LOBAKOL-170946 format. One record per residue (C-alpha): residue number from 1; x negated, y negated, z. Coordinates in steps of 0.05 Angstrom, whole numbers, plus 5000, padded with zeros to 4 digits. Layout:
REM residues N
+------+------+------+------+
| resi |   px |   py |   pz |
+------+------+------+------+
|  NUM |    X |    Y |    Z |
...
+------+------+------+------+
END
This chain:
REM residues 463
+------+------+------+------+
| resi |   px |   py |   pz |
+------+------+------+------+
|    1 | 5929 | 6548 | 3884 |
|    2 | 5907 | 6551 | 3811 |
|    3 | 5840 | 6524 | 3789 |
|    4 | 5842 | 6474 | 3733 |
|    5 | 5829 | 6404 | 3707 |
|    6 | 5875 | 6348 | 3685 |
|    7 | 5851 | 6286 | 3649 |
|    8 | 5867 | 6231 | 3600 |
|    9 | 5839 | 6266 | 3538 |
|   10 | 5837 | 6340 | 3516 |
|   11 | 5761 | 6337 | 3507 |
|   12 | 5753 | 6310 | 3578 |
|   13 | 5795 | 6366 | 3607 |
|   14 | 5759 | 6418 | 3566 |
|   15 | 5691 | 6396 | 3592 |
|   16 | 5716 | 6401 | 3663 |
|   17 | 5745 | 6470 | 3652 |
|   18 | 5680 | 6495 | 3621 |
|   19 | 5642 | 6472 | 3683 |
|   20 | 5692 | 6509 | 3728 |
|   21 | 5684 | 6572 | 3685 |
|   22 | 5608 | 6566 | 3693 |
|   23 | 5616 | 6570 | 3769 |
|   24 | 5618 | 6496 | 3783 |
|   25 | 5656 | 6465 | 3840 |
|   26 | 5713 | 6416 | 3834 |
|   27 | 5662 | 6361 | 3844 |
|   28 | 5618 | 6388 | 3787 |
|   29 | 5679 | 6392 | 3741 |
|   30 | 5703 | 6322 | 3759 |
|   31 | 5634 | 6291 | 3749 |
|   32 | 5624 | 6326 | 3682 |
|   33 | 5693 | 6303 | 3661 |
|   34 | 5677 | 6233 | 3685 |
|   35 | 5618 | 6228 | 3637 |
|   36 | 5659 | 6261 | 3583 |
|   37 | 5715 | 6210 | 3590 |
|   38 | 5664 | 6154 | 3583 |
|   39 | 5653 | 6182 | 3513 |
|   40 | 5722 | 6206 | 3493 |
|   41 | 5764 | 6152 | 3528 |
|   42 | 5721 | 6091 | 3518 |
|   43 | 5784 | 6051 | 3501 |
|   44 | 5799 | 6060 | 3575 |
|   45 | 5733 | 6066 | 3612 |
|   46 | 5658 | 6075 | 3610 |
|   47 | 5594 | 6085 | 3650 |
|   48 | 5589 | 6009 | 3655 |
|   49 | 5650 | 6007 | 3701 |
|   50 | 5669 | 6028 | 3771 |
|   51 | 5717 | 6074 | 3807 |
|   52 | 5737 | 6116 | 3867 |
|   53 | 5736 | 6189 | 3886 |
|   54 | 5778 | 6229 | 3935 |
|   55 | 5752 | 6298 | 3955 |
|   56 | 5789 | 6354 | 3992 |
|   57 | 5745 | 6407 | 4025 |
|   58 | 5784 | 6472 | 4030 |
|   59 | 5740 | 6501 | 4086 |
|   60 | 5747 | 6443 | 4134 |
|   61 | 5812 | 6415 | 4105 |
|   62 | 5781 | 6347 | 4108 |
|   63 | 5793 | 6290 | 4059 |
|   64 | 5739 | 6240 | 4040 |
|   65 | 5746 | 6177 | 3999 |
|   66 | 5686 | 6146 | 3964 |
|   67 | 5684 | 6075 | 3936 |
|   68 | 5639 | 6064 | 3875 |
|   69 | 5677 | 6004 | 3848 |
|   70 | 5641 | 5943 | 3821 |
|   71 | 5608 | 5892 | 3867 |
|   72 | 5598 | 5817 | 3859 |
|   73 | 5530 | 5797 | 3830 |
|   74 | 5488 | 5738 | 3854 |
|   75 | 5439 | 5769 | 3904 |
|   76 | 5381 | 5742 | 3862 |
|   77 | 5402 | 5672 | 3882 |
|   78 | 5433 | 5650 | 3816 |
|   79 | 5509 | 5645 | 3823 |
|   80 | 5522 | 5594 | 3768 |
|   81 | 5551 | 5634 | 3710 |
|   82 | 5568 | 5608 | 3642 |
|   83 | 5640 | 5604 | 3617 |
|   84 | 5682 | 5665 | 3606 |
|   85 | 5719 | 5675 | 3541 |
|   86 | 5795 | 5674 | 3547 |
|   87 | 5835 | 5725 | 3508 |
|   88 | 5907 | 5750 | 3508 |
|   89 | 5931 | 5821 | 3498 |
|   90 | 6002 | 5847 | 3489 |
|   91 | 6009 | 5910 | 3530 |
|   92 | 6077 | 5943 | 3526 |
|   93 | 6109 | 5879 | 3502 |
|   94 | 6081 | 5839 | 3561 |
|   95 | 6030 | 5786 | 3540 |
|   96 | 5973 | 5778 | 3591 |
|   97 | 5914 | 5730 | 3594 |
|   98 | 5844 | 5757 | 3608 |
|   99 | 5773 | 5730 | 3612 |
|  100 | 5715 | 5768 | 3582 |
|  101 | 5642 | 5756 | 3564 |
|  102 | 5577 | 5765 | 3601 |
|  103 | 5600 | 5720 | 3658 |
|  104 | 5655 | 5771 | 3673 |
|  105 | 5606 | 5829 | 3685 |
|  106 | 5601 | 5855 | 3756 |
|  107 | 5552 | 5907 | 3783 |
|  108 | 5572 | 5975 | 3754 |
|  109 | 5584 | 6035 | 3800 |
|  110 | 5600 | 6096 | 3757 |
|  111 | 5530 | 6126 | 3753 |
|  112 | 5519 | 6118 | 3828 |
|  113 | 5588 | 6144 | 3844 |
|  114 | 5582 | 6205 | 3799 |
|  115 | 5515 | 6222 | 3831 |
|  116 | 5542 | 6213 | 3901 |
|  117 | 5600 | 6261 | 3888 |
|  118 | 5554 | 6312 | 3856 |
|  119 | 5501 | 6306 | 3910 |
|  120 | 5551 | 6317 | 3966 |
|  121 | 5595 | 6372 | 3937 |
|  122 | 5564 | 6397 | 3872 |
|  123 | 5535 | 6466 | 3860 |
|  124 | 5506 | 6462 | 3790 |
|  125 | 5443 | 6423 | 3770 |
|  126 | 5455 | 6350 | 3753 |
|  127 | 5431 | 6359 | 3682 |
|  128 | 5482 | 6414 | 3671 |
|  129 | 5541 | 6369 | 3689 |
|  130 | 5517 | 6311 | 3646 |
|  131 | 5499 | 6354 | 3585 |
|  132 | 5570 | 6365 | 3558 |
|  133 | 5581 | 6290 | 3552 |
|  134 | 5516 | 6283 | 3513 |
|  135 | 5542 | 6334 | 3464 |
|  136 | 5607 | 6296 | 3456 |
|  137 | 5570 | 6231 | 3445 |
|  138 | 5529 | 6262 | 3389 |
|  139 | 5589 | 6292 | 3353 |
|  140 | 5642 | 6239 | 3368 |
|  141 | 5713 | 6255 | 3391 |
|  142 | 5781 | 6249 | 3361 |
|  143 | 5821 | 6188 | 3382 |
|  144 | 5890 | 6211 | 3406 |
|  145 | 5949 | 6175 | 3376 |
|  146 | 5971 | 6151 | 3445 |
|  147 | 5902 | 6118 | 3457 |
|  148 | 5904 | 6088 | 3387 |
|  149 | 5967 | 6052 | 3409 |
|  150 | 5930 | 6026 | 3470 |
|  151 | 5873 | 6004 | 3425 |
|  152 | 5921 | 5962 | 3384 |
|  153 | 5937 | 5923 | 3448 |
|  154 | 5867 | 5916 | 3478 |
|  155 | 5822 | 5910 | 3417 |
|  156 | 5807 | 5835 | 3429 |
|  157 | 5763 | 5857 | 3487 |
|  158 | 5732 | 5917 | 3450 |
|  159 | 5712 | 5890 | 3382 |
|  160 | 5663 | 5834 | 3401 |
|  161 | 5591 | 5853 | 3388 |
|  162 | 5575 | 5926 | 3377 |
|  163 | 5647 | 5944 | 3389 |
|  164 | 5667 | 5920 | 3320 |
|  165 | 5634 | 5979 | 3284 |
|  166 | 5658 | 6028 | 3336 |
|  167 | 5732 | 6010 | 3339 |
|  168 | 5741 | 5972 | 3273 |
|  169 | 5693 | 6002 | 3224 |
|  170 | 5697 | 5971 | 3155 |
|  171 | 5747 | 5921 | 3183 |
|  172 | 5801 | 5973 | 3197 |
|  173 | 5822 | 5988 | 3269 |
|  174 | 5817 | 6062 | 3286 |
|  175 | 5882 | 6102 | 3282 |
|  176 | 5904 | 6166 | 3317 |
|  177 | 5864 | 6225 | 3291 |
|  178 | 5804 | 6183 | 3271 |
|  179 | 5734 | 6199 | 3297 |
|  180 | 5711 | 6155 | 3355 |
|  181 | 5635 | 6151 | 3355 |
|  182 | 5587 | 6109 | 3397 |
|  183 | 5518 | 6104 | 3366 |
|  184 | 5465 | 6108 | 3421 |
|  185 | 5511 | 6131 | 3477 |
|  186 | 5479 | 6200 | 3475 |
|  187 | 5412 | 6166 | 3490 |
|  188 | 5441 | 6129 | 3550 |
|  189 | 5471 | 6193 | 3578 |
|  190 | 5406 | 6231 | 3565 |
|  191 | 5368 | 6179 | 3606 |
|  192 | 5418 | 6188 | 3663 |
|  193 | 5411 | 6263 | 3658 |
|  194 | 5335 | 6258 | 3662 |
|  195 | 5327 | 6203 | 3714 |
|  196 | 5392 | 6206 | 3753 |
|  197 | 5430 | 6143 | 3772 |
|  198 | 5366 | 6106 | 3788 |
|  199 | 5358 | 6096 | 3713 |
|  200 | 5416 | 6047 | 3716 |
|  201 | 5396 | 6010 | 3779 |
|  202 | 5320 | 6008 | 3784 |
|  203 | 5295 | 6050 | 3727 |
|  204 | 5291 | 6050 | 3651 |
|  205 | 5358 | 6018 | 3636 |
|  206 | 5361 | 5966 | 3692 |
|  207 | 5319 | 5912 | 3657 |
|  208 | 5361 | 5918 | 3594 |
|  209 | 5425 | 5910 | 3634 |
|  210 | 5399 | 5847 | 3667 |
|  211 | 5371 | 5818 | 3603 |
|  212 | 5435 | 5831 | 3564 |
|  213 | 5481 | 5801 | 3616 |
|  214 | 5438 | 5740 | 3629 |
|  215 | 5429 | 5726 | 3555 |
|  216 | 5504 | 5716 | 3551 |
|  217 | 5510 | 5671 | 3612 |
|  218 | 5522 | 5723 | 3667 |
|  219 | 5487 | 5723 | 3734 |
|  220 | 5476 | 5797 | 3747 |
|  221 | 5403 | 5808 | 3767 |
|  222 | 5354 | 5862 | 3789 |
|  223 | 5369 | 5852 | 3863 |
|  224 | 5443 | 5864 | 3849 |
|  225 | 5429 | 5930 | 3816 |
|  226 | 5378 | 5953 | 3867 |
|  227 | 5424 | 5937 | 3926 |
|  228 | 5484 | 5976 | 3899 |
|  229 | 5509 | 6031 | 3945 |
|  230 | 5568 | 6080 | 3945 |
|  231 | 5613 | 6069 | 4006 |
|  232 | 5657 | 6117 | 4045 |
|  233 | 5726 | 6088 | 4059 |
|  234 | 5777 | 6106 | 4114 |
|  235 | 5829 | 6157 | 4093 |
|  236 | 5902 | 6137 | 4103 |
|  237 | 5962 | 6183 | 4105 |
|  238 | 6038 | 6183 | 4094 |
|  239 | 6089 | 6240 | 4099 |
|  240 | 6135 | 6257 | 4040 |
|  241 | 6186 | 6313 | 4038 |
|  242 | 6149 | 6355 | 4090 |
|  243 | 6081 | 6345 | 4057 |
|  244 | 6024 | 6297 | 4072 |
|  245 | 5994 | 6247 | 4022 |
|  246 | 5922 | 6225 | 4034 |
|  247 | 5886 | 6167 | 4000 |
|  248 | 5848 | 6103 | 4013 |
|  249 | 5881 | 6036 | 4024 |
|  250 | 5887 | 6006 | 3955 |
|  251 | 5905 | 5935 | 3934 |
|  252 | 5977 | 5956 | 3919 |
|  253 | 5984 | 5997 | 3983 |
|  254 | 6008 | 6064 | 3956 |
|  255 | 6008 | 6098 | 4024 |
|  256 | 6052 | 6042 | 4053 |
|  257 | 6098 | 6049 | 3994 |
|  258 | 6106 | 6124 | 4005 |
|  259 | 6118 | 6113 | 4079 |
|  260 | 6173 | 6064 | 4062 |
|  261 | 6213 | 6116 | 4023 |
|  262 | 6273 | 6143 | 4062 |
|  263 | 6266 | 6210 | 4094 |
|  264 | 6329 | 6238 | 4061 |
|  265 | 6308 | 6221 | 3990 |
|  266 | 6326 | 6290 | 3964 |
|  267 | 6399 | 6284 | 3986 |
|  268 | 6412 | 6215 | 3957 |
|  269 | 6455 | 6206 | 3895 |
|  270 | 6414 | 6186 | 3834 |
|  271 | 6436 | 6113 | 3837 |
|  272 | 6417 | 6106 | 3910 |
|  273 | 6351 | 6142 | 3899 |
|  274 | 6333 | 6092 | 3844 |
|  275 | 6349 | 6035 | 3891 |
|  276 | 6308 | 6065 | 3947 |
|  277 | 6247 | 6077 | 3903 |
|  278 | 6251 | 6006 | 3873 |
|  279 | 6257 | 5975 | 3943 |
|  280 | 6194 | 6012 | 3965 |
|  281 | 6157 | 5994 | 3901 |
|  282 | 6177 | 5921 | 3905 |
|  283 | 6157 | 5916 | 3978 |
|  284 | 6083 | 5917 | 3961 |
|  285 | 6037 | 5903 | 3903 |
|  286 | 6018 | 5855 | 3849 |
|  287 | 6024 | 5858 | 3773 |
|  288 | 5963 | 5870 | 3729 |
|  289 | 5947 | 5905 | 3665 |
|  290 | 5881 | 5940 | 3650 |
|  291 | 5844 | 6000 | 3624 |
|  292 | 5835 | 6059 | 3670 |
|  293 | 5833 | 6135 | 3667 |
|  294 | 5837 | 6191 | 3718 |
|  295 | 5810 | 6262 | 3727 |
|  296 | 5835 | 6315 | 3776 |
|  297 | 5798 | 6380 | 3787 |
|  298 | 5812 | 6440 | 3832 |
|  299 | 5763 | 6499 | 3837 |
|  300 | 5775 | 6572 | 3853 |
|  301 | 5759 | 6560 | 3926 |
|  302 | 5815 | 6509 | 3932 |
|  303 | 5770 | 6447 | 3935 |
|  304 | 5796 | 6386 | 3898 |
|  305 | 5763 | 6324 | 3869 |
|  306 | 5801 | 6266 | 3839 |
|  307 | 5763 | 6209 | 3805 |
|  308 | 5794 | 6145 | 3777 |
|  309 | 5750 | 6097 | 3738 |
|  310 | 5755 | 6035 | 3696 |
|  311 | 5720 | 5980 | 3657 |
|  312 | 5775 | 5930 | 3669 |
|  313 | 5795 | 5905 | 3601 |
|  314 | 5722 | 5908 | 3579 |
|  315 | 5674 | 5849 | 3574 |
|  316 | 5656 | 5855 | 3500 |
|  317 | 5583 | 5859 | 3522 |
|  318 | 5545 | 5921 | 3499 |
|  319 | 5476 | 5947 | 3516 |
|  320 | 5436 | 5944 | 3451 |
|  321 | 5426 | 6012 | 3418 |
|  322 | 5455 | 6050 | 3477 |
|  323 | 5530 | 6047 | 3463 |
|  324 | 5546 | 6024 | 3534 |
|  325 | 5603 | 5974 | 3544 |
|  326 | 5599 | 5934 | 3608 |
|  327 | 5658 | 5918 | 3654 |
|  328 | 5698 | 5853 | 3659 |
|  329 | 5714 | 5855 | 3733 |
|  330 | 5696 | 5784 | 3749 |
|  331 | 5748 | 5763 | 3698 |
|  332 | 5803 | 5803 | 3733 |
|  333 | 5825 | 5746 | 3777 |
|  334 | 5883 | 5785 | 3808 |
|  335 | 5832 | 5830 | 3840 |
|  336 | 5802 | 5771 | 3878 |
|  337 | 5842 | 5769 | 3943 |
|  338 | 5799 | 5713 | 3972 |
|  339 | 5731 | 5680 | 3964 |
|  340 | 5680 | 5730 | 3937 |
|  341 | 5607 | 5731 | 3956 |
|  342 | 5546 | 5764 | 3924 |
|  343 | 5541 | 5837 | 3943 |
|  344 | 5614 | 5842 | 3963 |
|  345 | 5654 | 5901 | 3938 |
|  346 | 5714 | 5881 | 3896 |
|  347 | 5785 | 5905 | 3908 |
|  348 | 5824 | 5953 | 3864 |
|  349 | 5891 | 5985 | 3853 |
|  350 | 5861 | 6053 | 3836 |
|  351 | 5881 | 6106 | 3886 |
|  352 | 5861 | 6179 | 3874 |
|  353 | 5899 | 6223 | 3924 |
|  354 | 5910 | 6293 | 3950 |
|  355 | 5972 | 6325 | 3981 |
|  356 | 5972 | 6380 | 4033 |
|  357 | 6025 | 6421 | 4067 |
|  358 | 6039 | 6423 | 4142 |
|  359 | 5981 | 6472 | 4152 |
|  360 | 5932 | 6427 | 4115 |
|  361 | 5927 | 6470 | 4053 |
|  362 | 5922 | 6436 | 3986 |
|  363 | 5986 | 6425 | 3946 |
|  364 | 5968 | 6373 | 3894 |
|  365 | 5908 | 6331 | 3870 |
|  366 | 5929 | 6271 | 3830 |
|  367 | 5913 | 6201 | 3806 |
|  368 | 5934 | 6153 | 3752 |
|  369 | 5912 | 6099 | 3704 |
|  370 | 5951 | 6035 | 3693 |
|  371 | 5929 | 5980 | 3742 |
|  372 | 5993 | 5955 | 3776 |
|  373 | 6032 | 6014 | 3746 |
|  374 | 5986 | 6064 | 3780 |
|  375 | 6028 | 6062 | 3842 |
|  376 | 6093 | 6068 | 3802 |
|  377 | 6067 | 6128 | 3762 |
|  378 | 6043 | 6164 | 3825 |
|  379 | 6106 | 6151 | 3866 |
|  380 | 6149 | 6179 | 3810 |
|  381 | 6103 | 6239 | 3801 |
|  382 | 6100 | 6255 | 3875 |
|  383 | 6175 | 6250 | 3883 |
|  384 | 6187 | 6294 | 3822 |
|  385 | 6139 | 6348 | 3847 |
|  386 | 6148 | 6346 | 3922 |
|  387 | 6222 | 6327 | 3928 |
|  388 | 6251 | 6357 | 3865 |
|  389 | 6204 | 6417 | 3859 |
|  390 | 6189 | 6404 | 3786 |
|  391 | 6127 | 6430 | 3750 |
|  392 | 6070 | 6381 | 3745 |
|  393 | 6080 | 6375 | 3670 |
|  394 | 6154 | 6360 | 3678 |
|  395 | 6142 | 6312 | 3735 |
|  396 | 6092 | 6270 | 3696 |
|  397 | 6132 | 6268 | 3632 |
|  398 | 6197 | 6243 | 3663 |
|  399 | 6217 | 6170 | 3649 |
|  400 | 6197 | 6117 | 3699 |
|  401 | 6220 | 6049 | 3722 |
|  402 | 6171 | 5994 | 3740 |
|  403 | 6193 | 5930 | 3774 |
|  404 | 6161 | 5861 | 3768 |
|  405 | 6197 | 5807 | 3806 |
|  406 | 6269 | 5809 | 3782 |
|  407 | 6255 | 5851 | 3720 |
|  408 | 6262 | 5927 | 3718 |
|  409 | 6222 | 5956 | 3660 |
|  410 | 6256 | 6022 | 3643 |
|  411 | 6233 | 6079 | 3598 |
|  412 | 6280 | 6113 | 3550 |
|  413 | 6316 | 6171 | 3583 |
|  414 | 6316 | 6143 | 3653 |
|  415 | 6383 | 6162 | 3686 |
|  416 | 6437 | 6112 | 3666 |
|  417 | 6470 | 6111 | 3735 |
|  418 | 6404 | 6090 | 3765 |
|  419 | 6396 | 6034 | 3714 |
|  420 | 6468 | 6011 | 3727 |
|  421 | 6454 | 6008 | 3801 |
|  422 | 6392 | 5965 | 3790 |
|  423 | 6430 | 5919 | 3742 |
|  424 | 6485 | 5913 | 3795 |
|  425 | 6432 | 5892 | 3845 |
|  426 | 6412 | 5834 | 3800 |
|  427 | 6353 | 5862 | 3762 |
|  428 | 6345 | 5844 | 3689 |
|  429 | 6334 | 5908 | 3651 |
|  430 | 6278 | 5912 | 3599 |
|  431 | 6290 | 5977 | 3561 |
|  432 | 6233 | 6014 | 3526 |
|  433 | 6256 | 6059 | 3470 |
|  434 | 6200 | 6110 | 3483 |
|  435 | 6152 | 6135 | 3536 |
|  436 | 6102 | 6079 | 3537 |
|  437 | 6029 | 6071 | 3557 |
|  438 | 6053 | 6010 | 3596 |
|  439 | 6079 | 6057 | 3651 |
|  440 | 6010 | 6084 | 3669 |
|  441 | 5980 | 6153 | 3658 |
|  442 | 5981 | 6204 | 3714 |
|  443 | 5941 | 6269 | 3715 |
|  444 | 5947 | 6323 | 3767 |
|  445 | 5930 | 6394 | 3786 |
|  446 | 5968 | 6432 | 3839 |
|  447 | 6011 | 6492 | 3857 |
|  448 | 6060 | 6470 | 3804 |
|  449 | 6007 | 6471 | 3748 |
|  450 | 5962 | 6421 | 3713 |
|  451 | 5982 | 6364 | 3667 |
|  452 | 5957 | 6300 | 3636 |
|  453 | 6003 | 6243 | 3617 |
|  454 | 6032 | 6245 | 3547 |
|  455 | 6036 | 6169 | 3548 |
|  456 | 5961 | 6165 | 3535 |
|  457 | 5945 | 6232 | 3504 |
|  458 | 5926 | 6268 | 3568 |
|  459 | 5917 | 6342 | 3579 |
|  460 | 5919 | 6393 | 3636 |
|  461 | 5884 | 6461 | 3633 |
|  462 | 5883 | 6519 | 3682 |
|  463 | 5823 | 6566 | 3690 |
+------+------+------+------+
END
């Protein structure tokens, strides 16, 4: 099992690899890469968001899932928020309505989650795993062309307030190859390095978070921050091609989707395989667009840590002079599966996973960005690696099909006989003439190598 890191940006993967080379565990590498991606991939995520972690312990062969997603504010007694601001983004040719503003900000979980992963499975000092991200924040990072394409879609949520000078300096939206720089973000990360996560929840930054959100009409208060806790979630399992896939129960039910795939998938003709995969994908799930990124890390001892994190679309609310963009989770109405109460943890489609063989040894650590396309990206990647025995890089780069109601969105290069079978079943075919960020962004490390998704400028590096 090779040691390595896969992530949504070359700088993120490089930070994780440096931590592995310094003797860090998979958890150290994943946490360092988490903070790095909050700098380099701020079009997709940030420390003001939330996420999930799945950890595989090689010695015990146990899998643990941690929930550090956002929770509902209002524990201070004030639940009457001001109005949210409606916006529309066009993501992959699919227009979607969103709500942003201070009233959309839920209680962030990234600092607490990163600290929980590090405290439980890390080896290096906390300051050492945060330090690389501080360096990136001071220098800035190059915006990959693929993420510049995403920026063109989601900029209405990113350019309000301080975001204007970050993503549209001088009135021109950043392009691929431009420097992405967040004034003040190095200071925010330095505070987290010095004080730990308490800086965000009860310490130096907490009053500023409350003041900023409430000034814009949000309800997040000091009791909400102080009460935030990382939760451990049950681990679910499904077999696939003689292997075992482990993850939490997500909103789109990835594990149930994998379990619904026919046992003889490898022997099916291409057309029938496409039908079988679409049937399983359509059986569960809901459609949503959003900004997410994923990190997968495996160390030389065979431990694995996969972290997926997000800001939602982003609220457009920034902490003054600290370069921190806050999440928009309360505006993500599709994540609200019922009445939500203060202190309640919100639902999510993010599902970092690990795969083992029959003996319980690690085979693959993987996750994906892409909201409702997370499940689609991961099912395709898992089938390509585990059923077809492709390399991780080949598996992630192959074209995908994503179904929404009676429409099959199909990437260029997807097998024509499979598309013909779906059309014959009554699906309307929406062809993409390229590999598109619409179809999510997987990243994975395993026996078949390490890879990030070319759809969003990802990278995979082996130690």
